[in-house]
KEKOL-119467 format. One record per residue (C-alpha): x, y, z. Coordinates in pm, whole numbers, plus 50000, padded with zeros to 5 digits. Example, Ala and Ser with C-alpha at 12.3 -4.5 7.8 and 13.67 -1.06 7.14 Angstrom:
<nodes>
512304955050780 513674989450714 
</nodes>
This chain:
<nodes>
244022536381480 242292567281309 238732565381298 237002576980987 234332601781093 233512634680967 234642661781199 232272685881389 231392716481179 230112745981359 226932763081262 226442790081516 227242765381800 224632738781697 225552709181472 222782707181229 222492672281138 219212656081057 218612620881106 219042596680804 215282588480803 212342613480787 210662618181132 207592595381142 204392615181223 202472609081526 199442595781320 201652573481096 203512559381399 200142553081583 198882534681276 201882514181260 201992504581622 198242497581618 198822472381333 201672457181538 199352454081827 196662435981622 199492409981558 200742408581915 200902373682079 201232371082475 202102405982510 205232407482280 205462429881979 204802412981650 208122423081498 209862407881803 208372372981740 209592371781384 212612394681355 214742388481061 217512393881039 218412384581416 219222416781627 222742402581712 223362398781340 222442433581270 224702447681575 227642426881458 227332442181100 227852477281229 231312491081179 233152498581497 230502481181723 231522450981927 229162426982093 231002420482404 228262395682533 224582388682550 223102381882866 219912364882985 216942387383070 213272385883084 211072370582813 210322394182524 213542412982560 217262405982471 220102422782646 223802429782512 226842445582648 228452464882353 231562485182284 231662512982025 234812528281894 234812565281927 237382593681822 239102608182145 238682641881961 235642645081726 237012675981575 240442657581511 239452621981473 243082611581362 244202619681728 243112584881841 240272565781966 238762548482266 236172521382326 232932534682466 230952508182675 227262508282617 224402482782674 221382475482475 217862462382607 216232451082294 212462450082273 211572451781885 212632467981577 209262484981557 209482499881901 210622534182006 214192537982154 215292554982453 219022566582490 219652565782862 222692576683066 223542581183426 226252606683322 228762583583486 229642545183441 226972522883272 225602493583470 226012461183289 222902443683419 219392448383276 217472478083394 214842499783252 214492536683293 210862549383342 210552563883003 211582530882824 208952513483040 206232541882959 206822536982585 207582499682593 210782506582402 214372496682353 217002511482556 220392520782475 222462529682781 225802547382753 228972551882964 230252586982965 233762594182827 236502592183068 234722570283317 236582537383316 236982518783114 235672543282841 238572564582876 241182574782595 244802563082681 246512583882731 243982606082872 243992641182739 241722656982984 241002687982776 238802664782561 236292660282834 233822685282747 229942686782699 230242689282337 232772659782290 230452639782490 227342651182286 229182640181985 229582605782136 225952602182166 225252615681823 227542589281658 225942560081866 222392573781734 223692573181385 225162539481415 221932523781528 219382546181353 219102520181066 218092493481302 215792514581518 213752536681277 211062548281514 211272575281743 214342582581954 214022597582324 216822606882548 216832604982923 218992606283238 218992614883596 221202639883763 224382644683560 222662621983320 219862644183265 222402672583211 223962652582964 221022644882762 220212681682747 223662690182620 223312663682350 220122677282260 221532713082212 224272703882007 222372678981785 218492686881805 217712667381507 218922632581670 215952630581907 212042634281928 211972641282296 214192644382610 213282638082969 215792651383228 215462639783589 216762661083877 219062679883652 220702710383794 221722738983589 224532762683749 224452790183483 226812813783666 229072795083885 229912822584121 226442831484191 225072802884432 222522821984651 219882799384520 221532770284711 221872788885032 218252799785030 217432762784954 218742754385310 216882781985472 213452769185365 213972731785287 211432706985462 208252705785657 209792717385976 212502743286010 213782727486318 215102698986099 217772720285914 218542738086240 219382703086394 221602693986109 223352726686133 223942720486508 225212685386441 227702699186193 229122723186440 229292697386710 231082673786486 233742698586425 233842706386800 234682670786840 237212670686539 239932654286751 237822622286824 236142618386493 239482622886284 240932598286519 237962575086429 238352581886060 242182573786081 241392540886231 238862531185987 241142539185711 243872517885849 241332489085882 239692494285543 242892502085349 241632538385283 244062565585177 244012603785143 247102611384946 245832615484589 242882639484618 241842657984932 245182652085106 244532641585476 241892626285702 241442658685871 240662677185549 238402647585424 236522649885753 235882686185721 234662680585363 232352651885496 230862676585759 230432704085515 228402680085299 226262663885550 223182687385531 223452684785145 223842646685133 220852644885393 218462662985189 219732646984852 219142612184947 217202607885294 213412610085324 211912638785534 211022615285816 214812607685891 214862642886054 213872625186388 217172604186351 219582632386352 221692631586664 221522657486937 224502677587028 224892656887351 224812623087176 227712598487210 230502604986953 229992568886830 226442578186746 227482609286585 230032589786373 227482562586285 225032589486155 227792608385945 228822575085800 225132564785703 224342599485545 227692611885400 229892580685404 233472580085544 234602560485247 233352586185002 235912611585082 238962587685055 241052583984730 239472550784693 235832568384709 236822597184503 238672581384219 235682568284016 234312604284009 237322623083911 235682628583546 232812645683712 234702667283932 236882677383641 233812687683431 232372707083734 235872726383765 235942733983412 232342736383269 229612725483485 230132745283806 230012738984179 227312746084413 227722762084780 226562752385125 225922775085425 229062778285644 228332809285868 227302785486164 230742769286124 232712802686183 235872794786371 235862757486334 236882753885968 240642749485882 240642747385499 239422779085306 237722772084981 237682734885044 234152729784929 234642730284552 235152703584280 238682710984233 239562698884581 239012663784448 241422666684132 244802650384169 247902672384122 248942651383814 245702662683605 245942698983469 242852718683513 242112742383223 240492775283287 236832775783358 234622779983053 232162807183138 230512804082808 229342768482835 226262769283066 225072803082951 224832788582612 222972758682716 220782781582906 219892805082616 219222773982400 216812757782658 214842790282728 214562800582352 214862771482125 214592738982317 211662717682204 210212685982333 212032688382666 210612675183010 212322683783334 211302664883658 212692677683985 212292669084353 211082696384619 213482686984874 216352680784642 219272705584682 220312701584337 216772713084228 217702747684377 219062758684041 216872739683787 216682744883412 214652774383319 212212767783031 211702803382944 208902821182780 206892801682513 207532767982664 204262755782602 204332765882240 207772747082218 206132718482380 208462719382685 207262710283045 208882712083387 207342696783693 208382693684075 207552662884264 206172671584614 208492662384905 210772640984674 214512643684688 217162632984423 215202602184326 212202622084193 210462608483893 207182609283688 205582585283924 205862609284230 204352638884056 200872650484137 198132631483944 197602659783692 201292666783648 201952629283614 199122625183341 200592656583142 204342642583180 203272606683074 201302620882785 204332640882660 206662611582662 204352586882495 203162613482228 206902622882143 207562584182102 204532580481879 202902554982110 199132550682056 196742545882356 196022509282234 199742498582247 200142508882605 198442476082714 201452456982603 203292436082864 206322456482809 204662488382943 203742473883262 205832472883579 208252442583548 210182439283867 213242422283741 213802453283504 212082480883680 212892475084055 216562472884011 218592492084290 221402515784185 224822498384169 226212528684345 224722540984673 226272574184674 227282598384400 228522634284406 225632645784168 
</nodes>
């Protein structure tokens, strides 16, 4: 069915659409929240105690929005799985539509709201992002277009662009803005952080602040020296990276044994290699190339002591490779959920590089380490858009406001971070690095001074007064805040 929405109109690359309500000043917001705090009972915002009409009724009244189910969650919160009908092409909405999956953790009509995304699928169990807890807010979590089931049918892959995804987020905010009239923040980690910045670039009037965690920014895809330099200096002890390099070389020296092991595992587990990388041998080479990257991305630095020596048993080497990189990750079954990411990396986002000089004479597949290696033959890859990331870069450096970037010191994705540019302080834009942290870096891991500055910015953008921070919702709630990721490994 056609979806009745106005098409995107270009205004110098930025969609200038202001929000339906005037922005609430920090002073006015603080006064409103102080009033709510005075009426608070048992740590629950006053509006949440006597909300009328009911939040479910409000949701069900939004055109195109479906309440799929409501699930039980912590007292003082309500949790919904939702579906929102989106145009497949926001510039030509008559070209068809798809259902975008999202969730809502409702705290209260008087609370700020955080638009959160992982950049991939959305989880359907309640969990709060760090900014949501810091502001004691509502949280709308979105699944990105083309990640199943949020995929148009048939899938026209040229519609998987950062601008189309930004328009998805813009429409979600427009749909919910009359319900949640307080401040709106956006956040995400890794690809989710990148996605949040892209949304902000095209629709700067949608949001009062953006918090991007461990979000890389590959401005020029062909220039990857920053990643190679990272591996020369990462860690507390240079011997750790040297040991990983030796392990990679030894693994390729034992290719015959380890590929035989891989193939046996594939038969036992039902894994295949036909759709994407092509063979167990090629998948094994990709796994080995990825080992140092995956180690620094996810493992704590004290795991350096666990890297097998070159004279270790093959079984011990296989076990370590499986734990760090994951043999299942490079199979058709492991790759398929992430094809939309690999497509975007191949067409707009860019692909990083890893050191290979120490593997001379042992590699069989030239140019294997790139995102396009994962794309099935039946998906047409459009030419790489060399304007997309430089455009984002210019906006962040010169015009981006109320932006917060948090990176990890030992995270390879942090080798090419967003550059906040000159005048960042004037534009209320901040960037911090969490010491010795990896791809799980967050505000809590920053130094004390940086943590205080970052927390102050988030709460200031949300219009949350000091007195309201004592509400139960801004405290640590294990059932909502100590929730492990549903996916242990992601490419980004």
